[in-house]
N, C-alpha and C positions, 0 to 999 in steps of 0.2 A: 503494500499500500503506499501511495506518495505522501511524503509527509506536507502537511499543507502550508502554506506560507501566513505568518499571523503577525498582526500590528498591535505592539503593546498600547493599553488602552490608554496610557497617558499621554501618548503621542496626540489621539483624537483624529479631528477632520483633517487636520493638514497633513497627516501622514496617506489618510486616504487620498486624497486629492492628487499626492504625491505617485502614488500607488497605481491611480488610475489607468493613465497613460501607456504603463507594464501590462495592466492586465486585458484592457483593449488590444494593445497591438501584439501582441503573444499569442500564438495557436498551438494547441499541443501538437506535437510532434506527429508527421506524419499526415496532419491536416492541413490543409491549404487556409491562408491567412481570410478571414471574414470580408467580403465585398461591402463595402459602405458605400450607401447614396450618396449621388453628386452634391459637391457641396459641404460634406461631413469631412472634417481633419482632426482626427483622434489626438493631435498630438498641437492642435490650435491654429490658428490663423497664418498663412503666410503674409510677408509683405507687400502693402500694396506696387504695384509697378506703373508709376506714373508715363514710362513712355509707351507703355503698350496702347495702340489705341484703335486695337480691335474691335468689332462693333461699331467705333465714330464713324460720325460723319464729319470731314473737313468742313469749314465755312470760309477758310481763305484760300486761295490757289498760291500765294506767295508771289504773284506777279499783276496782280489787278484787283479792283475795287467790285469785280462781278460778283452778284448777289447783296450789294450792299448799297445803301442809299443815303447820300448825304452832299454838303456844299463840295464839291471836287477844286473850288477856290483853294480850299482849305486842307483837306483829307487828300492823299497821294500815296504812292506806294513807294518806301526807298530800301535798299539793301534786303529786300524779302519780307518786308514787313509793312502793315499799315502805319502809317506816317503821318503826325501833324505837329507845327511849332511855331507856337503862339508866343509872340515877344511882347514889349513892353511897346515898341515900334508899331508892331502889327499884331494887336492883341486880336484873341479869337472872341472872346465874352465865354460863355458856356455854348458846347456846341456837340452834336451828336452824329454819328456815324448808322445808321439802322442796317439790321438783317432784314432781308425780305423772304426768308424762308418760312415763315409762318411766327406760329406762336405756342412753343412748348411749355408745356405744364410741369410734370415732374421729368428731371432728367440729370445729366453728369455733365458738366461743360469743363474746358480744359483748355487754357490760354497761357500765354508769356505777356507780362509787361515789364517794360523797361523806360526810365523818364531822367530829366535831368532839372536843374537849377530848382524852382518853385513849383513845377508843374502836378497836378492835380485831375485824376479822374476817375473812371473806374468802369466796370461792364453792369452793364444795366439787364436787365433778366424780368421776366412777368411783367412787364412795363407795358405802358398804354400811349399812344401819341396823343397828345393834349388836344389836337384839331380834329382827331377821331378817335374819340374814348370807346373801350371796350371795357366788358367786364366792371368789375367794381373800380368804383372814382372817388377818389378823394376828396374828402370835405373842404372848402375853402380855409385857406390857412389864415389866422388872426393875423391883421395889420399893425404895424407901429404908428402913431401920430407922426412920426418924421418919413414914413412912407417904406417900404421895404418888408420883407418876412422877417421875425426875430430871429438872430444868429446866435447860434448856442454858444456859449462862454470859452473862447479859446478856439472856434473855428478861423480856419484862415479866409483873409480875402482873396477874391477871384481876380481874375486879369482887369477885369474892366475897373477895381480899385487901386490895382498897383499901376493902371495907368492913368489916375485920377478920376474917374468915373463911377463914381461910387453913389451909394442913396444918402437923401439928406442927411446933415450933421447936425448934432443938437448944438443949440444956440451956444455961443462960449466957446467952442472946441474949432481951432484952427484944422484947414485943412490938410491931408496928409499931401507932403511935397510928391511931386511925381518922380518916379522909379527911374525915369531917364530925361536925357534933354528934350527929346522930341516924342512926347507920347501919341501913339497912334489913337484911331477910333474904332471898336470892334463894328463888326456886321450890325446892322440894325437887327432888332428882334423882330419884325417883320418876314426879314430875309429869310432866317432860321426857324419860323414858326413851324414849317411844316414836319420837322423833324424832332420837333422838341418834346421830349419824354419824361411821364412821371411813375414812378414806380422805384423797385427796390435796384439796389445797387451794392456790387463788393468794391467798393474803394480801395483807392492806389493813389499815393503821393512820392514824390520822388525822396521826400523827408522822412517816410516811414512814420508820420504822425496817425496816419487813419489807415493803411494798408491793411486790407482783409477785413474792415470794419463792414457790419450790415449799414449801409445808408439808406434812407426813403424819398428819393426826390420828390419833391412837391407832397410828400404826407408828412411823417412823424422826424423827419430830416434825423439828427445823428440818435439810433436806437439805444446804443452804449459803445465806446469806445473798445478799440479789437483786445482781443483777449478774455473774451467772456462768454458765458452761456446765459441766455436771457429767455423771459417769457414775458408774452403778451396775454392779457385775458381781459374780454371784453368790460369795460368801463373802468379801468385800472389804468394806473401809470405802467410802462414795464418795468420789468425787476430783472437785474442781473443777480442769477441763482447761483453762478460760482465763478471763479475765475481759472481760465484755462493757462494763460502766461503772463507774466508781469513784462511791463515795458523792456526792461534790460534783457531778456531773452528774444522779445521779441526783436528787439534790435539785431541779437545776434542772429537768427536767422533770415534776415532782410539782406539783400545783396544791393549794396545803394552803387547806384550810376551801372548797373549791370542787370542782366534778366532775372526775373523772377517768376516763377511759375506756380499759378494759381489753378483750383479748381473748388467749384460749385456744386454741390447736391442737393437737389430740390426734390422734396417728396413728401406730399400732400402738405402739411401746415408747417413741416420742419427743413430749415435751410444750414446747411454746414458751408464754411468757406473755410479751404483750405490755402497755406500758402508755403512753397519750396518743401512738402511733405509734411507740413506741421497744421493742426487744427488752428484756427485764429478766433472764429467767430461759430458759436451754436445758438439759433433761434429757433424757437417753436412759438409762431405767431397765432394766437387762438381767438384774436380779436379781428370780427366781420366787418368791423368798418374799416379797415386797412388791408386785411390780408386778399392777395392776390393768386390763386390759383393757376395762371395760365397770363400768358402775355409775349411781349417782342424783346427779342435781343438786340444791344446796341453799345456802342462805346462812347463813352463821354470824356471830354478835357474840358478844362479850365485853366487858370493863372497862366505861368510862364515858364517855359521851356520845352526841350524836345521829347517825343511821345512817340514811342513804339510799341504794336501790338503783332503777334506772330503766334501759331500751331494754335489754331483756336478747333476744337473740336468739338463736336456734341450728339452726345447719344441720347436719346430718348426713353424714358422708360413707361413701360405698358403696365 
């Protein structure tokens, strides 16, 4: 009779967990190892391969803006990437390049961003054109007495402000000096209105103040700074339920003035945003006033600096 393997009682559940892989993975002598169902791994999950694009659809061909719509006097292709370069002399304001392939609901989206100077932008998803809204439409924002929507504390000013084109300032506050000798004027709002998007955005900025944050353009604005798990419920403010990473750690993961790889997983009411293989934001949105189940994809930019986008791949989840 074979001697049975025994676990001392004082080791408890921890020892049982350690012994479990041995028990699962070892078959008796002369017998074939048990066949496990697809997706079952007795030794735990393997690392995700971010470079494997099997089952994904490329949204950018690397040489043209085919499949995208925006102001081509601003957007172009350079060095195999979607490219735009707002400057103080030639600011763009807040502008968008909109993908024309549909309105994905549940999906995995992968892409690379690179930026310089003060450039700020992000990837819009589940969004809507403000001139042709579909699905959930955000309620109007409360306006301040001086004009303009309230800006969250610490939020960076965009290209308009950098070029001296800001909202009205409170009485007694001197105007901000221009950022260059010959500040330009961004395109008119009317000329860009057909591409304006409202909706969720995975944020990006060259200084890594907001990269990987869930931002809501036209809605709740900054849901939470990057590095948090967040919960939104009807009629309540959003709450940070946990800290994923502190700012010092986020800066270590970020590649300044270089390519940063992002992935968005949107499934039902949950959105996760990853940067360079690290989870940055997890958001469970249960507020029907703002939650959008599907919508357009688009690239947004503001402020000043060079901005590149490449390797855009989409997998819709059925």
